[in-house]
C-alpha positions as CSV (number, residue, x, y, z in Angstrom):
1,M,98.5,82.8,109.4
2,S,96.6,81.7,106.3
3,E,97.4,83.1,102.9
4,Q,94.5,84.9,101.2
5,K,93.2,83.2,98.0
6,K,94.0,84.9,94.8
7,R,90.9,86.2,93.0
8,I,90.5,85.6,89.2
9,L,87.8,87.2,87.0
10,V,86.8,85.1,84.0
11,V,85.1,87.0,81.2
12,D,83.5,85.0,78.3
13,D,80.2,85.4,76.4
14,E,80.0,81.6,76.0
15,E,78.4,80.5,79.3
16,N,79.6,76.9,79.1
17,A,83.3,78.0,78.7
18,C,83.0,80.4,81.5
19,I,81.4,77.8,83.9
20,A,84.0,75.2,83.0
21,L,87.0,77.4,83.5
22,S,85.6,78.8,86.7
23,K,85.1,75.3,88.1
24,I,88.7,74.3,87.2
25,L,90.2,77.4,88.8
26,A,88.0,77.1,91.9
27,H,89.1,73.4,92.3
28,E,92.7,74.6,92.1
29,G,92.1,76.9,95.1
30,Y,91.4,80.3,93.5
31,E,88.5,82.6,94.3
32,V,86.7,83.0,91.0
33,A,84.2,85.5,89.7
34,S,82.7,85.5,86.2
35,A,81.2,88.0,83.8
36,G,79.4,87.3,80.5
37,N,80.7,90.3,78.7
38,G,83.0,93.3,79.0
39,Y,80.4,95.6,80.5
40,E,79.7,93.1,83.3
41,A,83.4,92.8,83.9
42,L,83.9,96.6,84.2
43,N,80.9,96.8,86.5
44,Y,82.4,94.0,88.7
45,L,85.8,95.8,88.8
46,R,84.2,99.0,90.0
47,G,83.6,97.4,93.4
48,N,86.1,94.5,93.5
49,E,89.8,93.9,93.2
50,V,91.2,91.0,91.3
51,D,94.6,89.5,90.8
52,L,94.1,88.2,87.3
53,I,91.6,88.6,84.5
54,I,91.2,85.8,81.9
55,T,89.1,87.1,79.0
56,D,87.8,85.9,75.7
57,I,89.0,88.3,73.0
58,N,86.1,87.9,70.5
59,M,82.9,89.0,72.2
60,P,80.0,91.1,70.9
61,E,79.6,94.8,71.8
62,M,82.9,95.0,73.7
63,D,85.8,92.7,73.0
64,G,88.3,91.5,75.5
65,L,90.9,94.1,74.5
66,A,88.8,97.2,75.2
């Protein structure tokens, strides 16, 4: 029986940082989703479950703590 991959949501308004972190995590065997801001993250979470959220704290409109 195979273990299901853990799903991580990466939230960052800096696209390059989001891409780099997502690639590293995927290489380590995680299923990775990404969002460019807090609103995108909330929208993703309405239809998906995640095991961990890694978020930038300083983002425009909605910060990573909201």
